[in-house]
All heavy atoms as a GROMACS GRO file, in nm:
protein
  587
    1MET      N    1  10.377   8.927   5.309
    1MET     CA    2  10.417   9.003   5.419
    1MET      C    3  10.291   9.058   5.482
    1MET      O    4  10.213   9.125   5.422
    1MET     CB    5  10.516   9.115   5.385
    1MET     CG    6  10.550   9.189   5.502
    1MET     SD    7  10.697   9.291   5.443
    1MET     CE    8  10.669   9.434   5.544
    2ALA      N    9  10.273   9.034   5.612
    2ALA     CA   10  10.160   9.081   5.682
    2ALA      C   11  10.176   9.229   5.714
    2ALA      O   12  10.283   9.273   5.757
    2ALA     CB   13  10.126   8.994   5.807
    3CYS      N   14  10.058   9.300   5.718
    3CYS     CA   15  10.069   9.439   5.751
    3CYS      C   16   9.974   9.468   5.874
    3CYS      O   17   9.866   9.416   5.870
    3CYS     CB   18  10.024   9.525   5.631
    3CYS     SG   19  10.021   9.705   5.666
    4ALA      N   20  10.023   9.531   5.970
    4ALA     CA   21   9.944   9.568   6.086
    4ALA      C   22   9.812   9.637   6.062
    4ALA      O   23   9.710   9.621   6.118
    4ALA     CB   24  10.019   9.647   6.193
    5SER      N   25   9.818   9.723   5.955
    5SER     CA   26   9.698   9.801   5.921
    5SER      C   27   9.597   9.720   5.846
    5SER      O   28   9.481   9.762   5.824
    5SER     CB   29   9.733   9.925   5.833
    5SER     OG   30   9.797   9.873   5.711
    6ALA      N   31   9.629   9.600   5.811
    6ALA     CA   32   9.532   9.505   5.746
    6ALA      C   33   9.419   9.458   5.841
    6ALA      O   34   9.314   9.417   5.797
    6ALA     CB   35   9.599   9.385   5.687
    7ARG      N   36   9.445   9.478   5.966
    7ARG     CA   37   9.342   9.442   6.067
    7ARG      C   38   9.238   9.548   6.089
    7ARG      O   39   9.271   9.656   6.084
    7ARG     CB   40   9.408   9.405   6.205
    7ARG     CG   41   9.503   9.280   6.197
    7ARG     CD   42   9.577   9.254   6.318
    7ARG     NE   43   9.485   9.236   6.424
    7ARG     CZ   44   9.517   9.247   6.556
    7ARG    NH1   45   9.633   9.288   6.589
    7ARG    NH2   46   9.431   9.229   6.646
    8SER      N   47   9.116   9.503   6.098
    8SER     CA   48   9.014   9.604   6.120
    8SER      C   49   9.009   9.649   6.256
    8SER      O   50   9.033   9.580   6.358
    8SER     CB   51   8.877   9.528   6.090
    8SER     OG   52   8.770   9.603   6.126
    9PRO      N   53   8.976   9.780   6.273
    9PRO     CA   54   8.970   9.837   6.413
    9PRO      C   55   8.851   9.779   6.484
    9PRO      O   56   8.840   9.789   6.604
    9PRO     CB   57   8.934   9.987   6.386
    9PRO     CG   58   8.978  10.009   6.249
    9PRO     CD   59   8.966   9.881   6.182
   10ALA      N   60   8.759   9.705   6.421
   10ALA     CA   61   8.645   9.647   6.483
   10ALA      C   62   8.681   9.505   6.543
   10ALA      O   63   8.594   9.450   6.609
   10ALA     CB   64   8.531   9.626   6.377
   11ASP      N   65   8.800   9.464   6.519
   11ASP     CA   66   8.848   9.332   6.575
   11ASP      C   67   8.834   9.340   6.732
   11ASP      O   68   8.897   9.434   6.784
   11ASP     CB   69   8.988   9.298   6.534
   11ASP     CG   70   8.997   9.255   6.389
   11ASP    OD1   71   8.887   9.220   6.328
   11ASP    OD2   72   9.109   9.261   6.335
   12GLN      N   73   8.770   9.243   6.794
   12GLN     CA   74   8.748   9.249   6.942
   12GLN      C   75   8.885   9.247   7.008
   12GLN      O   76   8.889   9.295   7.120
   12GLN     CB   77   8.665   9.140   6.979
   12GLN     CG   78   8.514   9.162   6.954
   12GLN     CD   79   8.420   9.065   7.011
   12GLN    OE1   80   8.462   8.981   7.093
   12GLN    NE2   81   8.292   9.082   6.978
   13ASP      N   82   8.991   9.181   6.956
   13ASP     CA   83   9.118   9.172   7.031
   13ASP      C   84   9.184   9.307   7.023
   13ASP      O   85   9.291   9.328   7.091
   13ASP     CB   86   9.204   9.063   6.977
   13ASP     CG   87   9.242   9.078   6.832
   13ASP    OD1   88   9.163   9.149   6.761
   13ASP    OD2   89   9.344   9.021   6.781
   14ARG      N   90   9.134   9.409   6.955
   14ARG     CA   91   9.190   9.542   6.957
   14ARG      C   92   9.114   9.640   7.045
   14ARG      O   93   9.144   9.750   7.058
   14ARG     CB   94   9.193   9.597   6.816
   14ARG     CG   95   9.287   9.529   6.722
   14ARG     CD   96   9.291   9.595   6.584
   14ARG     NE   97   9.282   9.736   6.585
   14ARG     CZ   98   9.388   9.812   6.561
   14ARG    NH1   99   9.509   9.763   6.530
   14ARG    NH2  100   9.367   9.949   6.566
   15PHE      N  101   9.001   9.588   7.106
   15PHE     CA  102   8.923   9.672   7.194
   15PHE      C  103   8.997   9.716   7.310
   15PHE      O  104   9.086   9.653   7.365
   15PHE     CB  105   8.794   9.602   7.232
   15PHE     CG  106   8.688   9.595   7.132
   15PHE    CD1  107   8.709   9.634   6.996
   15PHE    CD2  108   8.557   9.552   7.170
   15PHE    CE1  109   8.606   9.633   6.913
   15PHE    CE2  110   8.462   9.553   7.079
   15PHE     CZ  111   8.481   9.587   6.943
   16ILE      N  112   8.954   9.834   7.367
   16ILE     CA  113   9.013   9.879   7.489
   16ILE      C  114   8.908   9.850   7.606
   16ILE      O  115   8.796   9.878   7.590
   16ILE     CB  116   9.042  10.040   7.487
   16ILE    CG1  117   9.140  10.052   7.381
   16ILE    CG2  118   9.079  10.086   7.623
   16ILE    CD1  119   9.156  10.210   7.348
   17CYS      N  120   8.954   9.796   7.715
   17CYS     CA  121   8.860   9.760   7.825
   17CYS      C  122   8.853   9.876   7.925
   17CYS      O  123   8.958   9.927   7.966
   17CYS     CB  124   8.913   9.637   7.894
   17CYS     SG  125   8.800   9.581   8.026
   18ILE      N  126   8.733   9.924   7.951
   18ILE     CA  127   8.710  10.036   8.049
   18ILE      C  128   8.628   9.987   8.158
   18ILE      O  129   8.514   9.951   8.145
   18ILE     CB  130   8.635  10.154   7.978
   18ILE    CG1  131   8.705  10.203   7.854
   18ILE    CG2  132   8.608  10.264   8.076
   18ILE    CD1  133   8.633  10.308   7.779
   19TYR      N  134   8.697   9.967   8.278
   19TYR     CA  135   8.624   9.928   8.397
   19TYR      C  136   8.553  10.048   8.466
   19TYR      O  137   8.607  10.156   8.461
   19TYR     CB  138   8.718   9.865   8.495
   19TYR     CG  139   8.764   9.726   8.450
   19TYR    CD1  140   8.891   9.713   8.383
   19TYR    CD2  141   8.696   9.613   8.466
   19TYR    CE1  142   8.941   9.595   8.346
   19TYR    CE2  143   8.741   9.491   8.421
   19TYR     CZ  144   8.869   9.472   8.365
   19TYR     OH  145   8.908   9.362   8.319
   20PRO      N  146   8.441  10.033   8.529
   20PRO     CA  147   8.375  10.138   8.598
   20PRO      C  148   8.471  10.206   8.703
   20PRO      O  149   8.452  10.334   8.722
   20PRO     CB  150   8.258  10.072   8.666
   20PRO     CG  151   8.214   9.961   8.570
   20PRO     CD  152   8.348   9.911   8.526
   21ALA      N  153   8.556  10.140   8.764
   21ALA     CA  154   8.641  10.190   8.862
   21ALA      C  155   8.738  10.302   8.807
   21ALA      O  156   8.779  10.396   8.869
   21ALA     CB  157   8.728  10.075   8.930
   22TYR      N  158   8.765  10.293   8.669
   22TYR     CA  159   8.849  10.387   8.607
   22TYR      C  160   8.788  10.524   8.621
   22TYR      O  161   8.855  10.632   8.609
   22TYR     CB  162   8.870  10.354   8.465
   22TYR     CG  163   8.957  10.231   8.428
   22TYR    CD1  164   8.967  10.190   8.298
   22TYR    CD2  165   9.016  10.158   8.528
   22TYR    CE1  166   9.042  10.073   8.266
   22TYR    CE2  167   9.090  10.047   8.494
   22TYR     CZ  168   9.100  10.001   8.370
   22TYR     OH  169   9.172   9.896   8.327
   23LEU      N  170   8.650  10.537   8.622
   23LEU     CA  171   8.585  10.658   8.606
   23LEU      C  172   8.511  10.699   8.737
   23LEU      O  173   8.443  10.799   8.743
   23LEU     CB  174   8.479  10.653   8.498
   23LEU     CG  175   8.524  10.593   8.364
   23LEU    CD1  176   8.407  10.581   8.271
   23LEU    CD2  177   8.623  10.690   8.295
   24ASN      N  178   8.529  10.623   8.845
   24ASN     CA  179   8.450  10.641   8.970
   24ASN      C  180   8.518  10.745   9.057
   24ASN      O  181   8.636  10.724   9.095
   24ASN     CB  182   8.436  10.511   9.048
   24ASN     CG  183   8.339  10.518   9.155
   24ASN    OD1  184   8.306  10.614   9.204
   24ASN    ND2  185   8.300  10.399   9.198
   25ASN      N  186   8.450  10.858   9.086
   25ASN     CA  187   8.512  10.959   9.175
   25ASN      C  188   8.527  10.918   9.326
   25ASN      O  189   8.584  10.982   9.401
   25ASN     CB  190   8.440  11.089   9.166
   25ASN     CG  191   8.296  11.088   9.211
   25ASN    OD1  192   8.251  10.994   9.274
   25ASN    ND2  193   8.230  11.197   9.185
   26LYS      N  194   8.465  10.808   9.360
   26LYS     CA  195   8.473  10.758   9.491
   26LYS      C  196   8.602  10.669   9.511
   26LYS      O  197   8.635  10.633   9.631
   26LYS     CB  198   8.356  10.671   9.530
   26LYS     CG  199   8.226  10.743   9.528
   26LYS     CD  200   8.220  10.857   9.626
   26LYS     CE  201   8.085  10.922   9.619
   26LYS     NZ  202   8.075  11.038   9.706
   27LYS      N  203   8.670  10.640   9.407
   27LYS     CA  204   8.787  10.553   9.415
   27LYS      C  205   8.915  10.635   9.416
   27LYS      O  206   8.923  10.751   9.358
   27LYS     CB  207   8.802  10.459   9.293
   27LYS     CG  208   8.684  10.363   9.276
   27LYS     CD  209   8.706  10.244   9.367
   27LYS     CE  210   8.585  10.145   9.344
   27LYS     NZ  211   8.587  10.042   9.446
   28THR      N  212   9.015  10.597   9.477
   28THR     CA  213   9.147  10.654   9.471
   28THR      C  214   9.226  10.599   9.349
   28THR      O  215   9.188  10.499   9.290
   28THR     CB  216   9.232  10.631   9.600
   28THR    OG1  217   9.259  10.486   9.604
   28THR    CG2  218   9.166  10.668   9.726
   29ILE      N  219   9.339  10.660   9.320
   29ILE     CA  220   9.416  10.617   9.209
   29ILE      C  221   9.466  10.473   9.238
   29ILE      O  222   9.471  10.381   9.162
   29ILE     CB  223   9.537  10.704   9.180
   29ILE    CG1  224   9.474  10.832   9.108
   29ILE    CG2  225   9.640  10.642   9.085
   29ILE    CD1  226   9.582  10.946   9.072
   30ALA      N  227   9.503  10.448   9.368
   30ALA     CA  228   9.552  10.313   9.411
   30ALA      C  229   9.437  10.214   9.398
   30ALA      O  230   9.469  10.095   9.381
   30ALA     CB  231   9.598  10.319   9.559
   31GLU      N  232   9.312  10.259   9.404
   31GLU     CA  233   9.202  10.166   9.395
   31GLU      C  234   9.155  10.138   9.245
   31GLU      O  235   9.068  10.070   9.216
   31GLU     CB  236   9.081  10.214   9.481
   31GLU     CG  237   9.105  10.199   9.624
   31GLU     CD  238   8.991  10.273   9.705
   31GLU    OE1  239   8.936  10.367   9.656
   31GLU    OE2  240   8.969  10.227   9.818
   32GLY      N  241   9.212  10.215   9.157
   32GLY     CA  242   9.191  10.193   9.017
   32GLY      C  243   9.141  10.313   8.928
   32GLY      O  244   9.126  10.299   8.814
   33ARG      N  245   9.111  10.427   8.994
   33ARG     CA  246   9.067  10.540   8.920
   33ARG      C  247   9.183  10.590   8.828
   33ARG      O  248   9.294  10.599   8.872
   33ARG     CB  249   9.022  10.659   9.012
   33ARG     CG  250   8.972  10.775   8.938
   33ARG     CD  251   8.909  10.886   9.028
   33ARG     NE  252   8.996  10.916   9.144
   33ARG     CZ  253   9.103  10.985   9.139
   33ARG    NH1  254   9.152  11.048   9.030
   33ARG    NH2  255   9.173  11.010   9.254
   34ARG      N  256   9.145  10.618   8.701
   34ARG     CA  257   9.249  10.656   8.602
   34ARG      C  258   9.232  10.799   8.549
   34ARG      O  259   9.314  10.842   8.473
   34ARG     CB  260   9.253  10.560   8.490
   34ARG     CG  261   9.303  10.424   8.528
   34ARG     CD  262   9.346  10.341   8.410
   34ARG     NE  263   9.399  10.220   8.456
   34ARG     CZ  264   9.448  10.125   8.379
   34ARG    NH1  265   9.451  10.155   8.251
   34ARG    NH2  266   9.494  10.013   8.422
   35ILE      N  267   9.127  10.872   8.591
   35ILE     CA  268   9.112  11.009   8.547
   35ILE      C  269   9.100  11.100   8.657
   35ILE      O  270   9.072  11.056   8.776
   35ILE     CB  271   8.980  11.016   8.447
   35ILE    CG1  272   8.856  10.983   8.532
   35ILE    CG2  273   8.994  10.924   8.328
   35ILE    CD1  274   8.727  11.005   8.457
   36PRO      N  275   9.119  11.230   8.636
   36PRO     CA  276   9.103  11.329   8.748
   36PRO      C  277   8.966  11.325   8.816
   36PRO      O  278   8.864  11.297   8.746
   36PRO     CB  279   9.126  11.456   8.685
   36PRO     CG  280   9.189  11.429   8.559
   36PRO     CD  281   9.146  11.294   8.513
   37ILE      N  282   8.968  11.347   8.942
   37ILE     CA  283   8.832  11.350   9.019
   37ILE      C  284   8.734  11.454   8.952
   37ILE      O  285   8.613  11.421   8.944
   37ILE     CB  286   8.853  11.381   9.162
   37ILE    CG1  287   8.920  11.258   9.236
   37ILE    CG2  288   8.720  11.411   9.227
   37ILE    CD1  289   8.948  11.278   9.379
   38SER      N  290   8.785  11.562   8.898
   38SER     CA  291   8.696  11.661   8.847
   38SER      C  292   8.624  11.605   8.717
   38SER      O  293   8.521  11.662   8.676
   38SER     CB  294   8.786  11.786   8.812
   38SER     OG  295   8.885  11.746   8.710
   39LYS      N  296   8.678  11.505   8.655
   39LYS     CA  297   8.617  11.453   8.540
   39LYS      C  298   8.548  11.313   8.556
   39LYS      O  299   8.479  11.260   8.470
   39LYS     CB  300   8.720  11.436   8.419
   39LYS     CG  301   8.770  11.565   8.373
   39LYS     CD  302   8.868  11.547   8.256
   39LYS     CE  303   8.910  11.692   8.222
   39LYS     NZ  304   8.975  11.696   8.092
   40ALA      N  305   8.566  11.267   8.682
   40ALA     CA  306   8.501  11.134   8.718
   40ALA      C  307   8.356  11.146   8.760
   40ALA      O  308   8.314  11.260   8.787
   40ALA     CB  309   8.584  11.079   8.833
   41VAL      N  310   8.287  11.045   8.764
   41VAL     CA  311   8.140  11.039   8.805
   41VAL      C  312   8.124  10.952   8.918
   41VAL      O  313   8.208  10.862   8.949
   41VAL     CB  314   8.057  11.008   8.689
   41VAL    CG1  315   8.055  11.109   8.570
   41VAL    CG2  316   8.084  10.873   8.636
   42GLU      N  317   8.014  10.964   8.990
   42GLU     CA  318   7.981  10.879   9.100
   42GLU      C  319   7.923  10.744   9.057
   42GLU      O  320   7.820  10.746   8.994
   42GLU     CB  321   7.890  10.958   9.197
   42GLU     CG  322   7.872  10.880   9.332
   42GLU     CD  323   7.783  10.962   9.431
   42GLU    OE1  324   7.779  11.082   9.410
   42GLU    OE2  325   7.725  10.896   9.509
   43ASN      N  326   7.992  10.640   9.092
   43ASN     CA  327   7.952  10.504   9.072
   43ASN      C  328   7.895  10.478   8.939
   43ASN      O  329   7.775  10.434   8.920
   43ASN     CB  330   7.846  10.466   9.182
   43ASN     CG  331   7.898  10.479   9.328
   43ASN    OD1  332   8.019  10.443   9.348
   43ASN    ND2  333   7.822  10.539   9.414
   44PRO      N  334   7.979  10.492   8.830
   44PRO     CA  335   7.927  10.461   8.703
   44PRO      C  336   7.904  10.304   8.680
   44PRO      O  337   7.965  10.229   8.749
   44PRO     CB  338   8.037  10.504   8.611
   44PRO     CG  339   8.160  10.488   8.692
   44PRO     CD  340   8.116  10.527   8.834
   45THR      N  341   7.799  10.268   8.599
   45THR     CA  342   7.779  10.143   8.566
   45THR      C  343   7.836  10.103   8.433
   45THR      O  344   7.867  10.187   8.343
   45THR     CB  345   7.628  10.098   8.572
   45THR    OG1  346   7.571  10.172   8.465
   45THR    CG2  347   7.566  10.141   8.703
   46ALA      N  348   7.853   9.971   8.401
   46ALA     CA  349   7.900   9.929   8.273
   46ALA      C  350   7.804   9.962   8.163
   46ALA      O  351   7.845  10.010   8.050
   46ALA     CB  352   7.934   9.780   8.276
   47ALA      N  353   7.674   9.958   8.192
   47ALA     CA  354   7.575   9.997   8.091
   47ALA      C  355   7.575  10.143   8.060
   47ALA      O  356   7.565  10.187   7.942
   47ALA     CB  357   7.436   9.958   8.145
   48GLU      N  358   7.599  10.231   8.154
   48GLU     CA  359   7.618  10.369   8.133
   48GLU      C  360   7.739  10.401   8.053
   48GLU      O  361   7.728  10.487   7.961
   48GLU     CB  362   7.627  10.440   8.267
   48GLU     CG  363   7.494  10.451   8.350
   48GLU     CD  364   7.512  10.517   8.488
   48GLU    OE1  365   7.626  10.507   8.546
   48GLU    OE2  366   7.413  10.565   8.544
   49ILE      N  367   7.849  10.334   8.079
   49ILE     CA  368   7.969  10.350   7.992
   49ILE      C  369   7.936  10.310   7.860
   49ILE      O  370   7.983  10.383   7.758
   49ILE     CB  371   8.092  10.280   8.056
   49ILE    CG1  372   8.127  10.336   8.195
   49ILE    CG2  373   8.210  10.281   7.968
   49ILE    CD1  374   8.222  10.248   8.278
   50GLN      N  375   7.875  10.194   7.837
   50GLN     CA  376   7.839  10.158   7.702
   50GLN      C  377   7.756  10.257   7.626
   50GLN      O  378   7.772  10.285   7.511
   50GLN     CB  379   7.762  10.021   7.720
   50GLN     CG  380   7.719   9.969   7.582
   50GLN     CD  381   7.630   9.848   7.592
   50GLN    OE1  382   7.567   9.818   7.692
   50GLN    NE2  383   7.632   9.761   7.484
   51ASP      N  384   7.651  10.310   7.695
   51ASP     CA  385   7.565  10.409   7.637
   51ASP      C  386   7.642  10.534   7.590
   51ASP      O  387   7.622  10.588   7.478
   51ASP     CB  388   7.451  10.458   7.731
   51ASP     CG  389   7.355  10.346   7.760
   51ASP    OD1  390   7.352  10.243   7.681
   51ASP    OD2  391   7.273  10.348   7.853
   52VAL      N  392   7.725  10.585   7.677
   52VAL     CA  393   7.804  10.701   7.642
   52VAL      C  394   7.902  10.673   7.518
   52VAL      O  395   7.910  10.753   7.426
   52VAL     CB  396   7.884  10.757   7.767
   52VAL    CG1  397   7.978  10.859   7.726
   52VAL    CG2  398   7.785  10.803   7.871
   53CYS      N  399   7.963  10.563   7.523
   53CYS     CA  400   8.058  10.526   7.411
   53CYS      C  401   7.980  10.514   7.290
   53CYS      O  402   8.031  10.559   7.181
   53CYS     CB  403   8.135  10.402   7.446
   53CYS     SG  404   8.259  10.421   7.582
   54SER      N  405   7.863  10.448   7.281
   54SER     CA  406   7.786  10.444   7.170
   54SER      C  407   7.738  10.577   7.116
   54SER      O  408   7.738  10.598   7.001
   54SER     CB  409   7.665  10.345   7.193
   54SER     OG  410   7.703  10.220   7.229
   55ALA      N  411   7.702  10.667   7.209
   55ALA     CA  412   7.652  10.802   7.168
   55ALA      C  413   7.757  10.876   7.099
   55ALA      O  414   7.729  10.969   7.009
   55ALA     CB  415   7.603  10.874   7.299
   56VAL      N  416   7.887  10.855   7.130
   56VAL     CA  417   7.994  10.935   7.056
   56VAL      C  418   8.047  10.861   6.945
   56VAL      O  419   8.143  10.908   6.882
   56VAL     CB  420   8.111  10.969   7.165
   56VAL    CG1  421   8.053  11.067   7.269
   56VAL    CG2  422   8.174  10.854   7.218
   57GLY      N  423   7.987  10.744   6.914
   57GLY     CA  424   8.020  10.677   6.777
   57GLY      C  425   8.124  10.572   6.788
   57GLY      O  426   8.179  10.522   6.692
   58LEU      N  427   8.156  10.528   6.918
   58LEU     CA  428   8.257  10.420   6.931
   58LEU      C  429   8.193  10.288   6.908
   58LEU      O  430   8.076  10.267   6.938
   58LEU     CB  431   8.322  10.426   7.070
   58LEU     CG  432   8.402  10.551   7.101
   58LEU    CD1  433   8.448  10.553   7.240
   58LEU    CD2  434   8.514  10.566   6.999
   59ASN      N  435   8.263  10.185   6.853
   59ASN     CA  436   8.211  10.057   6.845
   59ASN      C  437   8.234   9.986   6.983
   59ASN      O  438   8.343   9.980   7.036
   59ASN     CB  439   8.311   9.980   6.746
   59ASN     CG  440   8.254   9.840   6.709
   59ASN    OD1  441   8.147   9.800   6.752
   59ASN    ND2  442   8.341   9.763   6.631
   60VAL      N  443   8.117   9.947   7.045
   60VAL     CA  444   8.107   9.908   7.176
   60VAL      C  445   8.067   9.765   7.190
   60VAL      O  446   7.979   9.712   7.123
   60VAL     CB  447   8.014   9.994   7.258
   60VAL    CG1  448   8.007   9.950   7.406
   60VAL    CG2  449   8.054  10.144   7.245
   61PHE      N  450   8.124   9.690   7.280
   61PHE     CA  451   8.087   9.550   7.320
   61PHE      C  452   8.098   9.545   7.467
   61PHE      O  453   8.198   9.561   7.523
   61PHE     CB  454   8.188   9.450   7.257
   61PHE     CG  455   8.170   9.310   7.294
   61PHE    CD1  456   8.054   9.238   7.250
   61PHE    CD2  457   8.251   9.251   7.382
   61PHE    CE1  458   8.041   9.112   7.290
   61PHE    CE2  459   8.242   9.120   7.434
   61PHE     CZ  460   8.127   9.050   7.378
   62LEU      N  461   7.979   9.516   7.528
   62LEU     CA  462   7.972   9.490   7.675
   62LEU      C  463   7.991   9.348   7.716
   62LEU      O  464   7.908   9.271   7.678
   62LEU     CB  465   7.837   9.554   7.730
   62LEU     CG  466   7.824   9.550   7.881
   62LEU    CD1  467   7.930   9.630   7.954
   62LEU    CD2  468   7.680   9.596   7.922
   63GLU      N  469   8.099   9.325   7.772
   63GLU     CA  470   8.133   9.185   7.813
   63GLU      C  471   8.069   9.159   7.947
   63GLU      O  472   8.107   9.229   8.044
   63GLU     CB  473   8.276   9.166   7.814
   63GLU     CG  474   8.325   9.029   7.842
   63GLU     CD  475   8.475   9.008   7.823
   63GLU    OE1  476   8.546   9.111   7.814
   63GLU    OE2  477   8.518   8.892   7.810
   64ARG      N  478   7.982   9.065   7.958
   64ARG     CA  479   7.911   9.033   8.094
   64ARG      C  480   7.977   8.903   8.138
   64ARG      O  481   7.937   8.794   8.086
   64ARG     CB  482   7.766   9.025   8.066
   64ARG     CG  483   7.709   9.153   8.026
   64ARG     CD  484   7.552   9.146   8.017
   64ARG     NE  485   7.493   9.259   7.962
   64ARG     CZ  486   7.458   9.367   8.034
   64ARG    NH1  487   7.476   9.373   8.160
   64ARG    NH2  488   7.408   9.474   7.975
   65LEU      N  489   8.061   8.907   8.240
   65LEU     CA  490   8.124   8.789   8.295
   65LEU      C  491   8.074   8.761   8.434
   65LEU      O  492   8.123   8.675   8.505
   65LEU     CB  493   8.268   8.819   8.306
   65LEU     CG  494   8.345   8.837   8.172
   65LEU    CD1  495   8.486   8.869   8.196
   65LEU    CD2  496   8.331   8.709   8.087
   66GLY      N  497   7.965   8.831   8.486
   66GLY     CA  498   7.921   8.803   8.615
   66GLY      C  499   7.981   8.899   8.720
   66GLY      O  500   7.939   8.900   8.832
   67PHE      N  501   8.082   8.975   8.683
   67PHE     CA  502   8.140   9.073   8.771
   67PHE      C  503   8.193   9.187   8.690
   67PHE      O  504   8.220   9.171   8.569
   67PHE     CB  505   8.252   9.010   8.858
   67PHE     CG  506   8.367   8.953   8.779
   67PHE    CD1  507   8.474   9.042   8.735
   67PHE    CD2  508   8.368   8.822   8.736
   67PHE    CE1  509   8.580   8.991   8.663
   67PHE    CE2  510   8.477   8.779   8.652
   67PHE     CZ  511   8.575   8.864   8.620
   68THR      N  512   8.208   9.298   8.751
   68THR     CA  513   8.251   9.420   8.675
   68THR      C  514   8.366   9.491   8.762
   68THR      O  515   8.372   9.607   8.766
   68THR     CB  516   8.144   9.519   8.647
   68THR    OG1  517   8.078   9.559   8.768
   68THR    CG2  518   8.039   9.468   8.552
   69MET      N  519   8.440   9.403   8.828
   69MET     CA  520   8.555   9.460   8.904
   69MET      C  521   8.685   9.446   8.832
   69MET      O  522   8.698   9.361   8.748
   69MET     CB  523   8.567   9.387   9.037
   69MET     CG  524   8.441   9.405   9.135
   69MET     SD  525   8.459   9.312   9.287
   69MET     CE  526   8.595   9.380   9.362
   70LEU      N  527   8.773   9.534   8.866
   70LEU     CA  528   8.912   9.518   8.814
   70LEU      C  529   8.965   9.378   8.855
   70LEU      O  530   8.941   9.347   8.965
   70LEU     CB  531   9.005   9.634   8.866
   70LEU     CG  532   8.984   9.768   8.810
   70LEU    CD1  533   9.047   9.868   8.898
   70LEU    CD2  534   9.034   9.774   8.677
   71PRO      N  535   9.036   9.310   8.765
   71PRO     CA  536   9.091   9.180   8.807
   71PRO      C  537   9.170   9.183   8.942
   71PRO      O  538   9.162   9.095   9.026
   71PRO     CB  539   9.171   9.143   8.690
   71PRO     CG  540   9.116   9.213   8.573
   71PRO     CD  541   9.066   9.349   8.634
   72ARG      N  542   9.247   9.288   8.957
   72ARG     CA  543   9.335   9.300   9.077
   72ARG      C  544   9.244   9.318   9.210
   72ARG      O  545   9.285   9.287   9.317
   72ARG     CB  546   9.433   9.404   9.069
   72ARG     CG  547   9.383   9.550   9.071
   72ARG     CD  548   9.495   9.641   9.082
   72ARG     NE  549   9.440   9.779   9.075
   72ARG     CZ  550   9.489   9.879   9.009
   72ARG    NH1  551   9.600   9.868   8.942
   72ARG    NH2  552   9.430   9.994   9.010
   73LEU      N  553   9.120   9.378   9.191
   73LEU     CA  554   9.028   9.403   9.301
   73LEU      C  555   8.957   9.273   9.340
   73LEU      O  556   8.909   9.248   9.453
   73LEU     CB  557   8.936   9.510   9.276
   73LEU     CG  558   9.006   9.650   9.265
   73LEU    CD1  559   8.895   9.758   9.235
   73LEU    CD2  560   9.085   9.684   9.387
   74VAL      N  561   8.935   9.179   9.237
   74VAL     CA  562   8.859   9.052   9.260
   74VAL      C  563   8.938   8.972   9.364
   74VAL      O  564   8.882   8.915   9.453
   74VAL     CB  565   8.835   8.973   9.134
   74VAL    CG1  566   8.787   8.844   9.165
   74VAL    CG2  567   8.748   9.061   9.042
   75SER      N  568   9.070   8.961   9.353
   75SER     CA  569   9.155   8.885   9.436
   75SER      C  570   9.169   8.932   9.579
   75SER      O  571   9.194   8.870   9.676
   75SER     CB  572   9.297   8.870   9.379
   75SER     OG  573   9.358   8.998   9.373
   76ASN      N  574   9.134   9.071   9.594
   76ASN     CA  575   9.141   9.138   9.727
   76ASN      C  576   9.012   9.125   9.797
   76ASN      O  577   9.005   9.145   9.926
   76ASN     CB  578   9.174   9.288   9.719
   76ASN     CG  579   9.315   9.309   9.659
   76ASN    OD1  580   9.396   9.220   9.678
   76ASN    ND2  581   9.343   9.422   9.612
   77SER      N  582   8.908   9.084   9.730
   77SER     CA  583   8.774   9.072   9.799
   77SER      C  584   8.763   8.954   9.881
   77SER      O  585   8.814   8.850   9.866
   77SER     CB  586   8.659   9.070   9.691
   77SER     OG  587   8.671   9.188   9.617
   0.00000   0.00000   0.00000
């Protein structure tokens, strides 16, 4: 019998994806911001998000696909 806890938290398929738009204070909620403006920052980059996550001890993997937009925003461009 397989147990869900047998999987390592380091498995890449368990990672959480954080797009820069989630943290951007210039974006509206409709445009993809997911946190309050008071906690958001101006135009964060993927590299900055990676640095902060690493600094607090999270296992980080920066996926470079040639774009860093939310998938739903790519189709609107």
